PDB file of the backbone (N, CA, C, O) and the ligand in Angstrom, with CONECT records:
HET     ZN  A 101       1
ATOM      1  N   UNK A   1      62.151 -17.779 -31.483  1.00  0.00           N
ATOM      2  CA  UNK A   1      61.827 -16.804 -30.421  1.00  0.00           C
ATOM      3  C   UNK A   1      60.476 -16.179 -30.724  1.00  0.00           C
ATOM      4  O   UNK A   1      60.287 -15.559 -31.771  1.00  0.00           O
ATOM      5  N   UNK A   2      59.556 -16.344 -29.816  1.00  0.00           N
ATOM      6  CA  UNK A   2      58.233 -15.773 -30.030  1.00  0.00           C
ATOM      7  C   UNK A   2      58.217 -14.301 -29.658  1.00  0.00           C
ATOM      8  O   UNK A   2      58.912 -13.843 -28.751  1.00  0.00           O
ATOM      9  N   UNK A   3      57.396 -13.591 -30.399  1.00  0.00           N
ATOM     10  CA  UNK A   3      57.201 -12.189 -30.066  1.00  0.00           C
ATOM     11  C   UNK A   3      56.189 -12.089 -28.928  1.00  0.00           C
ATOM     12  O   UNK A   3      55.357 -12.976 -28.738  1.00  0.00           O
ATOM     13  N   UNK A   4      56.276 -11.008 -28.187  1.00  0.00           N
ATOM     14  CA  UNK A   4      55.365 -10.796 -27.070  1.00  0.00           C
ATOM     15  C   UNK A   4      54.816  -9.377 -27.132  1.00  0.00           C
ATOM     16  O   UNK A   4      55.566  -8.413 -27.283  1.00  0.00           O
ATOM     17  N   UNK A   5      53.508  -9.267 -27.014  1.00  0.00           N
ATOM     18  CA  UNK A   5      52.878  -7.953 -26.901  1.00  0.00           C
ATOM     19  C   UNK A   5      52.496  -7.712 -25.445  1.00  0.00           C
ATOM     20  O   UNK A   5      52.170  -8.644 -24.710  1.00  0.00           O
ATOM     21  N   UNK A   6      52.541  -6.467 -25.050  1.00  0.00           N
ATOM     22  CA  UNK A   6      52.124  -6.124 -23.691  1.00  0.00           C
ATOM     23  C   UNK A   6      50.727  -5.517 -23.728  1.00  0.00           C
ATOM     24  O   UNK A   6      50.483  -4.516 -24.402  1.00  0.00           O
ATOM     25  N   UNK A   7      49.828  -6.138 -22.998  1.00  0.00           N
ATOM     26  CA  UNK A   7      48.446  -5.656 -22.981  1.00  0.00           C
ATOM     27  C   UNK A   7      48.248  -4.669 -21.835  1.00  0.00           C
ATOM     28  O   UNK A   7      49.003  -4.647 -20.863  1.00  0.00           O
ATOM     29  N   UNK A   8      47.212  -3.860 -21.984  1.00  0.00           N
ATOM     30  CA  UNK A   8      46.892  -2.866 -20.956  1.00  0.00           C
ATOM     31  C   UNK A   8      45.466  -3.077 -20.493  1.00  0.00           C
ATOM     32  O   UNK A   8      44.589  -3.406 -21.292  1.00  0.00           O
ATOM     33  N   UNK A   9      45.233  -2.889 -19.207  1.00  0.00           N
ATOM     34  CA  UNK A   9      43.865  -2.965 -18.721  1.00  0.00           C
ATOM     35  C   UNK A   9      43.146  -1.663 -19.038  1.00  0.00           C
ATOM     36  O   UNK A   9      43.609  -0.579 -18.683  1.00  0.00           O
ATOM     37  N   UNK A  10      42.010  -1.788 -19.710  1.00  0.00           N
ATOM     38  CA  UNK A  10      41.278  -0.602 -20.128  1.00  0.00           C
ATOM     39  C   UNK A  10      40.347  -0.124 -19.021  1.00  0.00           C
ATOM     40  O   UNK A  10      40.341   1.052 -18.657  1.00  0.00           O
ATOM     41  N   UNK A  11      39.568  -1.053 -18.500  1.00  0.00           N
ATOM     42  CA  UNK A  11      38.600  -0.663 -17.472  1.00  0.00           C
ATOM     43  C   UNK A  11      38.127  -1.904 -16.733  1.00  0.00           C
ATOM     44  O   UNK A  11      38.375  -3.032 -17.158  1.00  0.00           O
ATOM     45  N   UNK A  12      37.444  -1.675 -15.622  1.00  0.00           N
ATOM     46  CA  UNK A  12      36.851  -2.759 -14.856  1.00  0.00           C
ATOM     47  C   UNK A  12      35.340  -2.607 -14.888  1.00  0.00           C
ATOM     48  O   UNK A  12      34.812  -1.527 -14.623  1.00  0.00           O
ATOM     49  N   UNK A  13      34.651  -3.684 -15.210  1.00  0.00           N
ATOM     50  CA  UNK A  13      33.199  -3.639 -15.241  1.00  0.00           C
ATOM     51  C   UNK A  13      32.632  -3.941 -13.863  1.00  0.00           C
ATOM     52  O   UNK A  13      33.310  -4.501 -13.001  1.00  0.00           O
ATOM     53  N   UNK A  14      31.362  -3.555 -13.671  1.00  0.00           N
ATOM     54  CA  UNK A  14      30.708  -3.788 -12.386  1.00  0.00           C
ATOM     55  C   UNK A  14      30.600  -5.273 -12.088  1.00  0.00           C
ATOM     56  O   UNK A  14      30.561  -5.680 -10.926  1.00  0.00           O
ATOM     57  N   UNK A  15      30.550  -6.083 -13.141  1.00  0.00           N
ATOM     58  CA  UNK A  15      30.444  -7.526 -12.971  1.00  0.00           C
ATOM     59  C   UNK A  15      31.741  -8.136 -12.453  1.00  0.00           C
ATOM     60  O   UNK A  15      31.771  -9.306 -12.072  1.00  0.00           O
ATOM     61  N   UNK A  16      32.793  -7.359 -12.437  1.00  0.00           N
ATOM     62  CA  UNK A  16      34.064  -7.878 -11.961  1.00  0.00           C
ATOM     63  C   UNK A  16      35.020  -8.229 -13.087  1.00  0.00           C
ATOM     64  O   UNK A  16      36.179  -8.566 -12.847  1.00  0.00           O
ATOM     65  N   UNK A  17      34.536  -8.149 -14.299  1.00  0.00           N
ATOM     66  CA  UNK A  17      35.415  -8.428 -15.432  1.00  0.00           C
ATOM     67  C   UNK A  17      36.293  -7.216 -15.718  1.00  0.00           C
ATOM     68  O   UNK A  17      35.869  -6.067 -15.596  1.00  0.00           O
ATOM     69  N   UNK A  18      37.520  -7.511 -16.099  1.00  0.00           N
ATOM     70  CA  UNK A  18      38.422  -6.461 -16.542  1.00  0.00           C
ATOM     71  C   UNK A  18      38.559  -6.537 -18.050  1.00  0.00           C
ATOM     72  O   UNK A  18      38.647  -7.624 -18.620  1.00  0.00           O
ATOM     73  N   UNK A  19      38.575  -5.385 -18.690  1.00  0.00           N
ATOM     74  CA  UNK A  19      38.782  -5.342 -20.128  1.00  0.00           C
ATOM     75  C   UNK A  19      40.246  -5.045 -20.390  1.00  0.00           C
ATOM     76  O   UNK A  19      40.785  -4.042 -19.922  1.00  0.00           O
ATOM     77  N   UNK A  20      40.887  -5.936 -21.151  1.00  0.00           N
ATOM     78  CA  UNK A  20      42.290  -5.760 -21.508  1.00  0.00           C
ATOM     79  C   UNK A  20      42.389  -5.611 -23.009  1.00  0.00           C
ATOM     80  O   UNK A  20      41.662  -6.266 -23.755  1.00  0.00           O
ATOM     81  N   UNK A  21      43.290  -4.751 -23.453  1.00  0.00           N
ATOM     82  CA  UNK A  21      43.476  -4.528 -24.881  1.00  0.00           C
ATOM     83  C   UNK A  21      44.955  -4.453 -25.206  1.00  0.00           C
ATOM     84  O   UNK A  21      45.769  -3.993 -24.406  1.00  0.00           O
ATOM     85  N   UNK A  22      45.282  -4.924 -26.415  1.00  0.00           N
ATOM     86  CA  UNK A  22      46.653  -4.848 -26.892  1.00  0.00           C
ATOM     87  C   UNK A  22      46.765  -3.684 -27.867  1.00  0.00           C
ATOM     88  O   UNK A  22      46.117  -3.699 -28.913  1.00  0.00           O
ATOM     89  N   UNK A  23      47.573  -2.675 -27.548  1.00  0.00           N
ATOM     90  CA  UNK A  23      47.716  -1.517 -28.436  1.00  0.00           C
ATOM     91  C   UNK A  23      48.457  -1.848 -29.717  1.00  0.00           C
ATOM     92  O   UNK A  23      48.413  -1.070 -30.670  1.00  0.00           O
ATOM     93  N   UNK A  24      49.136  -2.984 -29.762  1.00  0.00           N
ATOM     94  CA  UNK A  24      49.945  -3.315 -30.935  1.00  0.00           C
ATOM     95  C   UNK A  24      49.122  -3.976 -32.032  1.00  0.00           C
ATOM     96  O   UNK A  24      49.215  -3.584 -33.195  1.00  0.00           O
ATOM     97  N   UNK A  25      48.305  -4.989 -31.671  1.00  0.00           N
ATOM     98  CA  UNK A  25      47.572  -5.728 -32.697  1.00  0.00           C
ATOM     99  C   UNK A  25      46.060  -5.611 -32.536  1.00  0.00           C
ATOM    100  O   UNK A  25      45.320  -6.120 -33.377  1.00  0.00           O
ATOM    101  N   UNK A  26      45.588  -4.965 -31.495  1.00  0.00           N
ATOM    102  CA  UNK A  26      44.161  -4.768 -31.341  1.00  0.00           C
ATOM    103  C   UNK A  26      43.438  -5.885 -30.613  1.00  0.00           C
ATOM    104  O   UNK A  26      42.210  -5.863 -30.521  1.00  0.00           O
ATOM    105  N   UNK A  27      44.171  -6.867 -30.090  1.00  0.00           N
ATOM    106  CA  UNK A  27      43.545  -7.940 -29.328  1.00  0.00           C
ATOM    107  C   UNK A  27      42.815  -7.345 -28.127  1.00  0.00           C
ATOM    108  O   UNK A  27      43.306  -6.430 -27.466  1.00  0.00           O
ATOM    109  N   UNK A  28      41.628  -7.894 -27.867  1.00  0.00           N
ATOM    110  CA  UNK A  28      40.848  -7.374 -26.755  1.00  0.00           C
ATOM    111  C   UNK A  28      40.151  -8.536 -26.077  1.00  0.00           C
ATOM    112  O   UNK A  28      39.618  -9.422 -26.745  1.00  0.00           O
ATOM    113  N   UNK A  29      40.152  -8.537 -24.768  1.00  0.00           N
ATOM    114  CA  UNK A  29      39.488  -9.609 -24.049  1.00  0.00           C
ATOM    115  C   UNK A  29      38.973  -9.124 -22.705  1.00  0.00           C
ATOM    116  O   UNK A  29      39.432  -8.126 -22.150  1.00  0.00           O
ATOM    117  N   UNK A  30      37.982  -9.887 -22.199  1.00  0.00           N
ATOM    118  CA  UNK A  30      37.457  -9.641 -20.869  1.00  0.00           C
ATOM    119  C   UNK A  30      38.035 -10.715 -19.963  1.00  0.00           C
ATOM    120  O   UNK A  30      38.099 -11.887 -20.332  1.00  0.00           O
ATOM    121  N   UNK A  31      38.450 -10.311 -18.792  1.00  0.00           N
ATOM    122  CA  UNK A  31      39.138 -11.233 -17.904  1.00  0.00           C
ATOM    123  C   UNK A  31      38.595 -11.105 -16.484  1.00  0.00           C
ATOM    124  O   UNK A  31      38.385 -10.008 -15.967  1.00  0.00           O
ATOM    125  N   UNK A  32      38.377 -12.268 -15.875  1.00  0.00           N
ATOM    126  CA  UNK A  32      38.032 -12.274 -14.460  1.00  0.00           C
ATOM    127  C   UNK A  32      39.064 -13.139 -13.750  1.00  0.00           C
ATOM    128  O   UNK A  32      39.415 -14.220 -14.223  1.00  0.00           O
ATOM    129  N   UNK A  33      39.534 -12.664 -12.638  1.00  0.00           N
ATOM    130  CA  UNK A  33      40.662 -13.298 -11.962  1.00  0.00           C
ATOM    131  C   UNK A  33      40.214 -14.445 -11.081  1.00  0.00           C
ATOM    132  O   UNK A  33      39.054 -14.503 -10.672  1.00  0.00           O
ATOM    133  N   UNK A  34      41.123 -15.353 -10.789  1.00  0.00           N
ATOM    134  CA  UNK A  34      40.823 -16.457  -9.874  1.00  0.00           C
ATOM    135  C   UNK A  34      40.339 -15.919  -8.528  1.00  0.00           C
ATOM    136  O   UNK A  34      40.710 -14.807  -8.153  1.00  0.00           O
ATOM    137  N   UNK A  35      39.520 -16.678  -7.789  1.00  0.00           N
ATOM    138  CA  UNK A  35      39.197 -18.102  -8.006  1.00  0.00           C
ATOM    139  C   UNK A  35      38.090 -18.347  -9.035  1.00  0.00           C
ATOM    140  O   UNK A  35      37.738 -19.499  -9.289  1.00  0.00           O
ATOM    141  N   UNK A  36      37.550 -17.317  -9.613  1.00  0.00           N
ATOM    142  CA  UNK A  36      36.496 -17.506 -10.628  1.00  0.00           C
ATOM    143  C   UNK A  36      37.036 -17.086 -11.989  1.00  0.00           C
ATOM    144  O   UNK A  36      36.423 -16.289 -12.698  1.00  0.00           O
ATOM    145  N   UNK A  37      38.179 -17.629 -12.334  1.00  0.00           N
ATOM    146  CA  UNK A  37      38.854 -17.219 -13.549  1.00  0.00           C
ATOM    147  C   UNK A  37      38.029 -17.511 -14.797  1.00  0.00           C
ATOM    148  O   UNK A  37      37.563 -18.628 -15.021  1.00  0.00           O
ATOM    149  N   UNK A  38      37.868 -16.460 -15.598  1.00  0.00           N
ATOM    150  CA  UNK A  38      37.216 -16.621 -16.896  1.00  0.00           C
ATOM    151  C   UNK A  38      37.875 -15.676 -17.869  1.00  0.00           C
ATOM    152  O   UNK A  38      38.331 -14.598 -17.489  1.00  0.00           O
ATOM    153  N   UNK A  39      37.926 -16.074 -19.120  1.00  0.00           N
ATOM    154  CA  UNK A  39      38.489 -15.219 -20.154  1.00  0.00           C
ATOM    155  C   UNK A  39      37.582 -15.255 -21.362  1.00  0.00           C
ATOM    156  O   UNK A  39      37.200 -16.325 -21.836  1.00  0.00           O
ATOM    157  N   UNK A  40      37.244 -14.088 -21.855  1.00  0.00           N
ATOM    158  CA  UNK A  40      36.375 -13.982 -23.017  1.00  0.00           C
ATOM    159  C   UNK A  40      37.068 -13.116 -24.056  1.00  0.00           C
ATOM    160  O   UNK A  40      37.238 -11.914 -23.853  1.00  0.00           O
ATOM    161  N   UNK A  41      37.469 -13.720 -25.164  1.00  0.00           N
ATOM    162  CA  UNK A  41      38.188 -12.988 -26.201  1.00  0.00           C
ATOM    163  C   UNK A  41      37.185 -12.267 -27.094  1.00  0.00           C
ATOM    164  O   UNK A  41      36.305 -12.892 -27.686  1.00  0.00           O
ATOM    165  N   UNK A  42      37.321 -10.966 -27.183  1.00  0.00           N
ATOM    166  CA  UNK A  42      36.423 -10.160 -28.006  1.00  0.00           C
ATOM    167  C   UNK A  42      37.017  -9.953 -29.389  1.00  0.00           C
ATOM    168  O   UNK A  42      36.351 -10.176 -30.400  1.00  0.00           O
ATOM    169  N   UNK A  43      38.281  -9.524 -29.431  1.00  0.00           N
ATOM    170  CA  UNK A  43      38.995  -9.373 -30.697  1.00  0.00           C
ATOM    171  C   UNK A  43      40.254 -10.221 -30.623  1.00  0.00           C
ATOM    172  O   UNK A  43      41.104  -9.982 -29.764  1.00  0.00           O
ATOM    173  N   UNK A  44      40.393 -11.201 -31.499  1.00  0.00           N
ATOM    174  CA  UNK A  44      41.554 -12.095 -31.401  1.00  0.00           C
ATOM    175  C   UNK A  44      42.885 -11.397 -31.641  1.00  0.00           C
ATOM    176  O   UNK A  44      43.893 -11.779 -31.045  1.00  0.00           O
ATOM    177  N   UNK A  45      42.912 -10.388 -32.497  1.00  0.00           N
ATOM    178  CA  UNK A  45      44.176  -9.738 -32.796  1.00  0.00           C
ATOM    179  C   UNK A  45      45.138 -10.728 -33.432  1.00  0.00           C
ATOM    180  O   UNK A  45      44.723 -11.586 -34.211  1.00  0.00           O
ATOM    181  N   UNK A  46      46.416 -10.613 -33.107  1.00  0.00           N
ATOM    182  CA  UNK A  46      47.432 -11.505 -33.643  1.00  0.00           C
ATOM    183  C   UNK A  46      47.655 -12.650 -32.661  1.00  0.00           C
ATOM    184  O   UNK A  46      48.361 -12.504 -31.663  1.00  0.00           O
ATOM    185  N   UNK A  47      47.043 -13.781 -32.961  1.00  0.00           N
ATOM    186  CA  UNK A  47      47.093 -14.889 -32.012  1.00  0.00           C
ATOM    187  C   UNK A  47      48.397 -15.676 -32.086  1.00  0.00           C
ATOM    188  O   UNK A  47      48.615 -16.594 -31.295  1.00  0.00           O
ATOM    189  N   UNK A  48      49.244 -15.328 -33.013  1.00  0.00           N
ATOM    190  CA  UNK A  48      50.550 -15.979 -33.079  1.00  0.00           C
ATOM    191  C   UNK A  48      51.530 -15.361 -32.097  1.00  0.00           C
ATOM    192  O   UNK A  48      52.629 -15.875 -31.885  1.00  0.00           O
ATOM    193  N   UNK A  49      51.117 -14.255 -31.505  1.00  0.00           N
ATOM    194  CA  UNK A  49      51.974 -13.538 -30.581  1.00  0.00           C
ATOM    195  C   UNK A  49      51.558 -13.861 -29.155  1.00  0.00           C
ATOM    196  O   UNK A  49      50.370 -13.996 -28.863  1.00  0.00           O
ATOM    197  N   UNK A  50      52.524 -13.983 -28.280  1.00  0.00           N
ATOM    198  CA  UNK A  50      52.209 -14.136 -26.873  1.00  0.00           C
ATOM    199  C   UNK A  50      51.798 -12.797 -26.280  1.00  0.00           C
ATOM    200  O   UNK A  50      52.339 -11.753 -26.645  1.00  0.00           O
ATOM    201  N   UNK A  51      50.843 -12.834 -25.371  1.00  0.00           N
ATOM    202  CA  UNK A  51      50.378 -11.590 -24.763  1.00  0.00           C
ATOM    203  C   UNK A  51      50.571 -11.631 -23.252  1.00  0.00           C
ATOM    204  O   UNK A  51      50.212 -12.595 -22.577  1.00  0.00           O
ATOM    205  N   UNK A  52      51.149 -10.550 -22.755  1.00  0.00           N
ATOM    206  CA  UNK A  52      51.311 -10.412 -21.317  1.00  0.00           C
ATOM    207  C   UNK A  52      50.763  -9.047 -20.930  1.00  0.00           C
ATOM    208  O   UNK A  52      50.565  -8.182 -21.783  1.00  0.00           O
ATOM    209  N   UNK A  53      50.525  -8.865 -19.658  1.00  0.00           N
ATOM    210  CA  UNK A  53      50.028  -7.570 -19.227  1.00  0.00           C
ATOM    211  C   UNK A  53      50.341  -7.340 -17.766  1.00  0.00           C
ATOM    212  O   UNK A  53      50.443  -8.287 -16.986  1.00  0.00           O
ATOM    213  N   UNK A  54      50.492  -6.089 -17.400  1.00  0.00           N
ATOM    214  CA  UNK A  54      50.767  -5.743 -16.016  1.00  0.00           C
ATOM    215  C   UNK A  54      49.749  -4.727 -15.540  1.00  0.00           C
ATOM    216  O   UNK A  54      49.424  -3.774 -16.249  1.00  0.00           O
ATOM    217  N   UNK A  55      49.256  -4.937 -14.352  1.00  0.00           N
ATOM    218  CA  UNK A  55      48.301  -3.999 -13.778  1.00  0.00           C
ATOM    219  C   UNK A  55      48.919  -3.392 -12.535  1.00  0.00           C
ATOM    220  O   UNK A  55      49.211  -4.093 -11.566  1.00  0.00           O
ATOM    221  N   UNK A  56      49.115  -2.097 -12.570  1.00  0.00           N
ATOM    222  CA  UNK A  56      49.677  -1.416 -11.407  1.00  0.00           C
ATOM    223  C   UNK A  56      48.612  -1.310 -10.332  1.00  0.00           C
ATOM    224  O   UNK A  56      47.515  -0.809 -10.579  1.00  0.00           O
ATOM    225  N   UNK A  57      48.937  -1.778  -9.146  1.00  0.00           N
ATOM    226  CA  UNK A  57      47.993  -1.705  -8.034  1.00  0.00           C
ATOM    227  C   UNK A  57      48.405  -0.548  -7.132  1.00  0.00           C
ATOM    228  O   UNK A  57      48.904  -0.758  -6.026  1.00  0.00           O
ATOM    229  N   UNK A  58      48.196   0.644  -7.601  1.00  0.00           N
ATOM    230  CA  UNK A  58      48.731   1.810  -6.904  1.00  0.00           C
ATOM    231  C   UNK A  58      47.906   2.179  -5.669  1.00  0.00           C
ATOM    232  O   UNK A  58      48.460   2.413  -4.595  1.00  0.00           O
ATOM    233  N   UNK A  59      46.596   2.228  -5.825  1.00  0.00           N
ATOM    234  CA  UNK A  59      45.752   2.678  -4.717  1.00  0.00           C
ATOM    235  C   UNK A  59      44.906   1.522  -4.193  1.00  0.00           C
ATOM    236  O   UNK A  59      43.714   1.433  -4.489  1.00  0.00           O
ATOM    237  N   UNK A  60      45.520   0.646  -3.422  1.00  0.00           N
ATOM    238  CA  UNK A  60      44.772  -0.490  -2.919  1.00  0.00           C
ATOM    239  C   UNK A  60      45.059  -0.728  -1.440  1.00  0.00           C
ATOM    240  O   UNK A  60      45.543  -1.797  -1.069  1.00  0.00           O
ATOM    241  N   UNK A  61      44.765   0.255  -0.595  1.00  0.00           N
ATOM    242  CA  UNK A  61      45.021   0.070   0.851  1.00  0.00           C
ATOM    243  C   UNK A  61      44.129  -1.013   1.452  1.00  0.00           C
ATOM    244  O   UNK A  61      44.463  -1.581   2.491  1.00  0.00           O
ATOM    245  N   UNK A  62      42.987  -1.308   0.803  1.00  0.00           N
ATOM    246  CA  UNK A  62      42.049  -2.295   1.328  1.00  0.00           C
ATOM    247  C   UNK A  62      42.296  -3.676   0.736  1.00  0.00           C
ATOM    248  O   UNK A  62      41.478  -4.581   0.903  1.00  0.00           O
ATOM    249  N   UNK A  63      43.396  -3.837   0.062  1.00  0.00           N
ATOM    250  CA  UNK A  63      43.723  -5.129  -0.532  1.00  0.00           C
ATOM    251  C   UNK A  63      43.792  -6.207   0.539  1.00  0.00           C
ATOM    252  O   UNK A  63      44.306  -5.974   1.633  1.00  0.00           O
ATOM    253  N   UNK A  64      43.272  -7.389   0.217  1.00  0.00           N
ATOM    254  CA  UNK A  64      43.216  -8.471   1.210  1.00  0.00           C
ATOM    255  C   UNK A  64      44.611  -8.895   1.649  1.00  0.00           C
ATOM    256  O   UNK A  64      44.863  -9.095   2.837  1.00  0.00           O
ATOM    257  N   UNK A  65      45.496  -9.027   0.702  1.00  0.00           N
ATOM    258  CA  UNK A  65      46.811  -9.553   1.023  1.00  0.00           C
ATOM    259  C   UNK A  65      47.788  -8.438   1.355  1.00  0.00           C
ATOM    260  O   UNK A  65      48.548  -8.537   2.318  1.00  0.00           O
ATOM    261  N   UNK A  66      47.769  -7.383   0.562  1.00  0.00           N
ATOM    262  CA  UNK A  66      48.720  -6.314   0.761  1.00  0.00           C
ATOM    263  C   UNK A  66      50.122  -6.695   0.349  1.00  0.00           C
ATOM    264  O   UNK A  66      51.060  -5.916   0.517  1.00  0.00           O
ATOM    265  N   UNK A  67      50.266  -7.885  -0.188  1.00  0.00           N
ATOM    266  CA  UNK A  67      51.603  -8.365  -0.515  1.00  0.00           C
ATOM    267  C   UNK A  67      52.012  -8.000  -1.937  1.00  0.00           C
ATOM    268  O   UNK A  67      53.195  -7.824  -2.227  1.00  0.00           O
ATOM    269  N   UNK A  68      51.037  -7.891  -2.806  1.00  0.00           N
ATOM    270  CA  UNK A  68      51.374  -7.731  -4.213  1.00  0.00           C
ATOM    271  C   UNK A  68      51.008  -6.338  -4.697  1.00  0.00           C
ATOM    272  O   UNK A  68      49.887  -5.869  -4.500  1.00  0.00           O
ATOM    273  N   UNK A  69      51.953  -5.699  -5.320  1.00  0.00           N
ATOM    274  CA  UNK A  69      51.703  -4.358  -5.808  1.00  0.00           C
ATOM    275  C   UNK A  69      51.167  -4.355  -7.225  1.00  0.00           C
ATOM    276  O   UNK A  69      50.653  -3.342  -7.699  1.00  0.00           O
ATOM    277  N   UNK A  70      51.284  -5.467  -7.890  1.00  0.00           N
ATOM    278  CA  UNK A  70      50.775  -5.527  -9.249  1.00  0.00           C
ATOM    279  C   UNK A  70      50.370  -6.955  -9.577  1.00  0.00           C
ATOM    280  O   UNK A  70      50.858  -7.913  -8.978  1.00  0.00           O
ATOM    281  N   UNK A  71      49.475  -7.073 -10.531  1.00  0.00           N
ATOM    282  CA  UNK A  71      49.073  -8.381 -10.999  1.00  0.00           C
ATOM    283  C   UNK A  71      49.522  -8.530 -12.432  1.00  0.00           C
ATOM    284  O   UNK A  71      49.681  -7.555 -13.166  1.00  0.00           O
ATOM    285  N   UNK A  72      49.719  -9.768 -12.805  1.00  0.00           N
ATOM    286  CA  UNK A  72      50.204 -10.019 -14.152  1.00  0.00           C
ATOM    287  C   UNK A  72      49.201 -10.846 -14.921  1.00  0.00           C
ATOM    288  O   UNK A  72      48.582 -11.773 -14.398  1.00  0.00           O
ATOM    289  N   UNK A  73      49.066 -10.489 -16.144  1.00  0.00           N
ATOM    290  CA  UNK A  73      48.302 -11.306 -17.070  1.00  0.00           C
ATOM    291  C   UNK A  73      49.302 -12.000 -17.983  1.00  0.00           C
ATOM    292  O   UNK A  73      50.229 -11.367 -18.488  1.00  0.00           O
ATOM    293  N   UNK A  74      49.120 -13.285 -18.192  1.00  0.00           N
ATOM    294  CA  UNK A  74      50.029 -13.967 -19.102  1.00  0.00           C
ATOM    295  C   UNK A  74      49.248 -14.962 -19.936  1.00  0.00           C
ATOM    296  O   UNK A  74      48.479 -15.760 -19.399  1.00  0.00           O
ATOM    297  N   UNK A  75      49.436 -14.922 -21.216  1.00  0.00           N
ATOM    298  CA  UNK A  75      48.747 -15.831 -22.114  1.00  0.00           C
ATOM    299  C   UNK A  75      49.713 -16.725 -22.870  1.00  0.00           C
ATOM    300  O   UNK A  75      49.329 -17.394 -23.829  1.00  0.00           O
ATOM    301  N   UNK A  76      50.932 -16.734 -22.448  1.00  0.00           N
ATOM    302  CA  UNK A  76      51.917 -17.570 -23.109  1.00  0.00           C
ATOM    303  C   UNK A  76      52.839 -18.165 -22.077  1.00  0.00           C
ATOM    304  O   UNK A  76      53.038 -17.587 -21.008  1.00  0.00           O
ATOM    305  N   UNK A  77      53.395 -19.302 -22.381  1.00  0.00           N
ATOM    306  CA  UNK A  77      54.332 -19.933 -21.469  1.00  0.00           C
ATOM    307  C   UNK A  77      55.752 -19.473 -21.680  1.00  0.00           C
ATOM    308  O   UNK A  77      56.671 -20.019 -21.068  1.00  0.00           O
ATOM    309  N   UNK A  78      55.956 -18.498 -22.519  1.00  0.00           N
ATOM    310  CA  UNK A  78      57.309 -18.121 -22.916  1.00  0.00           C
ATOM    311  C   UNK A  78      57.848 -16.885 -22.215  1.00  0.00           C
ATOM    312  O   UNK A  78      59.054 -16.641 -22.242  1.00  0.00           O
ATOM    313  N   UNK A  79      56.994 -16.116 -21.599  1.00  0.00           N
ATOM    314  CA  UNK A  79      57.431 -14.823 -21.064  1.00  0.00           C
ATOM    315  C   UNK A  79      58.053 -15.010 -19.688  1.00  0.00           C
ATOM    316  O   UNK A  79      57.466 -14.633 -18.674  1.00  0.00           O
ATOM    317  N   UNK A  80      59.227 -15.586 -19.662  1.00  0.00           N
ATOM    318  CA  UNK A  80      59.832 -15.948 -18.381  1.00  0.00           C
ATOM    319  C   UNK A  80      60.294 -14.734 -17.583  1.00  0.00           C
ATOM    320  O   UNK A  80      60.532 -14.841 -16.380  1.00  0.00           O
ATOM    321  N   UNK A  81      60.420 -13.610 -18.220  1.00  0.00           N
ATOM    322  CA  UNK A  81      60.889 -12.440 -17.474  1.00  0.00           C
ATOM    323  C   UNK A  81      59.836 -11.926 -16.504  1.00  0.00           C
ATOM    324  O   UNK A  81      60.133 -11.121 -15.620  1.00  0.00           O
ATOM    325  N   UNK A  82      58.594 -12.399 -16.675  1.00  0.00           N
ATOM    326  CA  UNK A  82      57.543 -11.981 -15.746  1.00  0.00           C
ATOM    327  C   UNK A  82      57.436 -13.022 -14.628  1.00  0.00           C
ATOM    328  O   UNK A  82      56.431 -13.723 -14.520  1.00  0.00           O
ATOM    329  N   UNK A  83      58.446 -13.113 -13.824  1.00  0.00           N
ATOM    330  CA  UNK A  83      58.475 -14.148 -12.814  1.00  0.00           C
ATOM    331  C   UNK A  83      57.664 -13.797 -11.580  1.00  0.00           C
ATOM    332  O   UNK A  83      58.216 -13.572 -10.503  1.00  0.00           O
ATOM    333  N   UNK A  84      56.363 -13.754 -11.746  1.00  0.00           N
ATOM    334  CA  UNK A  84      55.498 -13.352 -10.655  1.00  0.00           C
ATOM    335  C   UNK A  84      54.559 -14.496 -10.271  1.00  0.00           C
ATOM    336  O   UNK A  84      54.047 -15.186 -11.152  1.00  0.00           O
ATOM    337  N   UNK A  85      54.326 -14.708  -8.993  1.00  0.00           N
ATOM    338  CA  UNK A  85      53.517 -15.849  -8.557  1.00  0.00           C
ATOM    339  C   UNK A  85      52.051 -15.756  -8.962  1.00  0.00           C
ATOM    340  O   UNK A  85      51.354 -16.769  -8.904  1.00  0.00           O
ATOM    341  N   UNK A  86      51.556 -14.617  -9.362  1.00  0.00           N
ATOM    342  CA  UNK A  86      50.160 -14.527  -9.719  1.00  0.00           C
ATOM    343  C   UNK A  86      49.926 -14.650 -11.218  1.00  0.00           C
ATOM    344  O   UNK A  86      48.850 -14.313 -11.712  1.00  0.00           O
ATOM    345  N   UNK A  87      50.899 -15.118 -11.916  1.00  0.00           N
ATOM    346  CA  UNK A  87      50.725 -15.324 -13.347  1.00  0.00           C
ATOM    347  C   UNK A  87      49.680 -16.393 -13.591  1.00  0.00           C
ATOM    348  O   UNK A  87      49.559 -17.355 -12.832  1.00  0.00           O
ATOM    349  N   UNK A  88      48.939 -16.213 -14.646  1.00  0.00           N
ATOM    350  CA  UNK A  88      47.965 -17.214 -15.049  1.00  0.00           C
ATOM    351  C   UNK A  88      48.597 -18.115 -16.080  1.00  0.00           C
ATOM    352  O   UNK A  88      47.951 -19.043 -16.567  1.00  0.00           O
TER     353      UNK A  88
HETATM  354 ZN    ZN A 101      48.950  -7.981 -29.527  1.00  0.00          ZN2+
END
């Protein structure tokens, strides 16, 4: 059974990248969402652990879809409890 850490989004840059950090092991990465998906790992942290993250979309009345209240970050194939269609 793999361990899983939950990452938090720290901030969004003007370039469109989001900074995500893991409070447990210190992993930090920059992430840009599809269709121009890119991931840049700044601090590897504990790479033996799966990392997932949830972003609350609380104030998004101008959202294109309006269907999703949150987005998920997933870096492992094991976190099945995050059954969301926007998983990466
Ligand atoms: Zn971690």
